[in-house]
Structure formats: C-alpha cells, structure tokens
C-alpha positions in Angstrom: -69.6 81.9 -149.0 -70.9 80.1 -146.0 -69.2 81.1 -142.6 -70.3 79.2 -139.3 -69.4 80.9 -135.9 -68.9 77.5 -133.9 -68.3 76.2 -130.6 -67.4 72.2 -130.7 -70.6 70.2 -129.8 -72.6 73.3 -128.9 -75.8 74.6 -130.3 -74.1 75.3 -133.6 -73.6 71.6 -134.1 -77.2 71.5 -135.1 -76.2 73.8 -138.0 -73.1 71.8 -139.0 -75.1 68.8 -139.3 -77.9 70.0 -141.2 -75.4 71.7 -143.6 -73.9 68.4 -143.9 -77.4 66.7 -144.4 -78.4 69.1 -146.9 -75.2 68.8 -148.8 -75.0 72.7 -148.7 -71.2 73.0 -149.7 -72.0 71.3 -153.0 -74.3 74.4 -153.8 -72.7 77.2 -152.2 -69.0 76.1 -151.9 -66.8 75.5 -148.9 -67.9 76.0 -145.4 -65.4 78.0 -143.2 -65.8 77.2 -139.7 -64.9 79.8 -137.0 -64.1 77.9 -133.8 -64.7 79.7 -130.5 -64.2 78.5 -126.8 -67.1 79.6 -124.9 -66.4 82.7 -122.5 -63.2 83.5 -124.7 -62.4 87.0 -125.5 -62.3 85.9 -129.1 -66.0 85.9 -129.1 -66.1 89.5 -128.7 -63.1 90.7 -130.4 -63.9 88.9 -133.6 -66.7 89.3 -136.1 -69.2 87.5 -133.9 -70.8 90.6 -132.5 -71.7 91.9 -135.8 -73.8 88.7 -136.7 -74.9 87.7 -133.1 -76.8 90.3 -131.0 -76.0 88.3 -128.0 -72.6 87.5 -129.1 -73.4 83.6 -128.9 -73.4 80.8 -131.3 -74.5 79.7 -133.8 -74.1 82.6 -136.1 -73.9 82.1 -139.9 -72.9 84.3 -142.9 -74.3 82.9 -145.9 -74.5 84.4 -149.5 -74.5 88.0 -147.9 -77.2 87.1 -145.2 -76.1 87.1 -141.5 -78.3 85.3 -139.0 -78.2 83.9 -135.3 -80.4 81.6 -133.3 -80.2 78.1 -134.1 -84.2 77.4 -134.6 -84.1 80.5 -137.0 -81.1 79.5 -139.0 -82.7 76.0 -139.1 -86.1 77.2 -140.6 -84.3 79.3 -143.0 -82.0 76.8 -144.4 -84.5 74.5 -144.7 -87.2 76.8 -146.3 -84.6 77.9 -148.7 -82.3 74.8 -149.6 -84.1 71.5 -148.2 -88.0 71.9 -147.9 -88.3 68.2 -147.8 -86.6 68.6 -144.3 -89.4 70.9 -143.1 -93.3 71.1 -143.1 -94.9 73.7 -144.9 -97.7 75.9 -143.8 -100.8 73.6 -144.3 -99.1 70.4 -143.9 -100.9 68.4 -141.2 -97.5 67.8 -139.4 -96.7 71.7 -139.4 -97.7 72.3 -135.9 -95.8 69.5 -134.4 -92.9 70.3 -136.3 -92.8 73.9 -135.1 -93.5 72.6 -131.5 -90.6 70.2 -131.6 -88.2 72.8 -132.9 -89.1 75.1 -130.1 -89.1 72.2 -127.5 -85.6 71.5 -128.4 -84.8 74.9 -126.9 -86.6 74.3 -123.8 -84.4 71.2 -123.2 -81.4 73.0 -124.2 -81.8 75.8 -121.9 -82.0 73.3 -118.9 -78.7 71.8 -120.2 -77.2 75.2 -120.4 -78.0 75.9 -117.0 -76.4 72.5 -115.8 -73.3 73.3 -117.8 -73.0 76.7 -115.9 -73.3 75.1 -112.5 -71.4 71.9 -112.9 -68.8 72.4 -115.9 -68.1 76.2 -115.9 -68.0 77.0 -112.1 -64.4 76.5 -110.7 -63.1 76.8 -107.1 -63.8 78.5 -104.9 -67.1 78.7 -106.6 -69.4 76.1 -105.8 -72.8 74.7 -107.6 -76.0 75.2 -105.7 -77.1 71.6 -104.9 -80.6 72.8 -104.8 -80.6 74.6 -108.0 -78.9 71.3 -109.7 -81.4 68.9 -108.4 -84.2 71.2 -109.4 -82.6 71.5 -112.9 -82.1 67.8 -113.3 -85.7 67.0 -112.2 -86.9 69.4 -114.9 -84.5 67.9 -117.7 -85.5 64.3 -116.6 -89.4 65.4 -116.8 -88.9 66.6 -120.3 -87.0 63.3 -121.4 -90.2 61.6 -119.8 -92.5 63.8 -121.7 -90.4 63.3 -124.9 -90.4 59.4 -124.4 -94.1 59.2 -124.1 -94.6 61.0 -127.1 -92.2 59.3 -129.6 -94.9 56.7 -130.3 -93.9 53.8 -132.6 -92.3 56.0 -135.3 -88.4 56.5 -135.8 -88.4 60.0 -135.9 -90.4 63.0 -134.0 -92.9 63.4 -136.8 -94.5 60.2 -138.3 -93.8 61.4 -141.8 -90.2 60.9 -141.2 -86.9 62.8 -140.5 -86.8 66.5 -140.2 -85.3 69.5 -139.2 -86.9 69.1 -135.8 -84.9 65.9 -135.3 -81.7 67.9 -136.2 -82.6 70.3 -133.3 -83.1 67.5 -130.8 -80.0 65.8 -131.6 -77.7 68.0 -129.9 -79.9 67.7 -126.7 -79.4 64.0 -126.7 -75.9 64.4 -127.1 -75.5 66.5 -123.8 -78.7 65.3 -121.8 -76.7 61.9 -120.8 -74.1 63.8 -118.8 -76.8 64.8 -116.4 -79.8 62.2 -116.7 -78.8 58.8 -117.6 -81.0 57.6 -120.7 -81.3 54.0 -119.3 -84.9 54.7 -118.3 -85.8 55.7 -121.6 -85.8 53.0 -124.4 -87.3 54.8 -127.2 -85.1 57.7 -126.7 -82.1 55.5 -126.4 -83.1 54.0 -129.9 -83.9 57.4 -131.3 -80.3 58.5 -130.5 -78.7 55.3 -132.1 -80.8 56.3 -135.3 -79.4 59.8 -135.4 -75.8 58.4 -134.9 -76.1 55.9 -137.6 -76.9 58.5 -140.1 -74.0 59.2 -142.6 -74.5 63.0 -142.3 -74.4 62.8 -138.6 -71.1 60.4 -138.5 -69.5 63.1 -141.0 -70.2 66.0 -138.9 -68.9 64.0 -135.8 -65.8 63.3 -137.7 -65.3 66.8 -138.4 -65.8 67.8 -134.9 -63.4 65.2 -133.5 -63.4 64.0 -129.9 -65.6 66.3 -127.6 -63.3 68.6 -125.2 -66.0 70.2 -123.2 -67.0 67.6 -120.7 -64.1 66.4 -118.4 -66.6 63.7 -116.8 -68.8 60.9 -118.2 -71.5 61.9 -115.8 -72.3 64.8 -113.2 -74.2 63.7 -110.4 -76.2 66.1 -108.1 -73.6 67.6 -105.6 -74.2 67.0 -101.9 -75.7 69.7 -99.9 
C-alpha cells in the first residue's frame, strides 16, 4: 500500500514525481493520493496528523511505514527502491548530492514565505513590501548561485539525473511566479529538460492544471 498525503503542485509534487520515475506502483501496487487544500480543516481532521508531526505535506504511508518531510522521504525511497537515483556513501558525488537536496529546501522556504505574503493574505490584510522585496532578493540571489553552479552538465550532478533534481523541480515550477527566469538561461534549459521527461509529464497529467496561483507573476507590492 502507498498513500501519499498531497497538495497539488506543493512540496509533495516531488514525491509524486519520484514515484512515477521509479515506477513504484509496479512494485508495491496502486498509489492512493489523499488531496488537501492548504489551510483546510481536513488537514487536521483526517489521518495527516498521525503521519506528519507538523501536520504538513508531504507525508507518506508505505508498506507499514509512515514518514513526513520531502527530503527524508526522497532519500528513503531512493535508498530502498532506486539506488541509481542517489549517491551512496563513498561516491565522489555524495557531498554535492546531499547539499543540493538540502539547498532545495532553502529555496522552498523562500517560496513559502512569498506564498504566504502574496497568495494567502486576503483583504484587509496586506503583504509587507519590505518583507516581499527582501525575500525576492534572496530568492533571486539563490537562483544566481544555482545558475553559476550548473556548469556545462545537464543535471545538478555531472554523473547524471538524481533525486536532487527531483527535489529542485518543485522549486523551478514555483520560482517564476516571483523571479523571472529570463536572466538565467541555464536554469531555463534545466527546467525544460525536466519537463521533457516522461515521468514528469505523467506527473503533471496526474496533477492537472495548477489552481494555486491566480496570476502569472506577482510583482513586489508598492509601499
């Protein structure tokens, strides 16, 4: 049995994509996706609190095991079912592999902050121009660092596609709503390579059209 507690195009997209890439349903049987809306009472009234200490997605129930946190789930599923997507201890790419997995959460936390300010706040509440401006600047700086580190290889690691790329994919879906990718040609190409993968396309087909963002771009609000 696989049960994924999921929000459309949220951090749990990473796990949904990994399950598609591994072909885990062929091994363990059909995946049950339990959908939520961020902030809904259903997140606290259902089974999610039993699986996730913070009552947040993603959370997974798999073969009697319960786990939360996308990075932890990612590492476990790869180590258990798809070691070729990871880098084992002793592999020369292991340090970068771990760094990129955790750097993905650095970026995701900035996106989350912007989501809270620009998407979740409703009148009469207003986003803080200062907070948004600083957070956008930090997000842009992170993108600049990522662009500089891409080098000439197709994926984050020279050795090829890995779970670190799956972790980063969610970020590159969300970043353009706050920081245009026009000035980052390597990241644009990197994002296009992800989107061309059959497993990514199957995951997006499973998700349907995104309904979280109601604008194509969210500029810094005026003071």
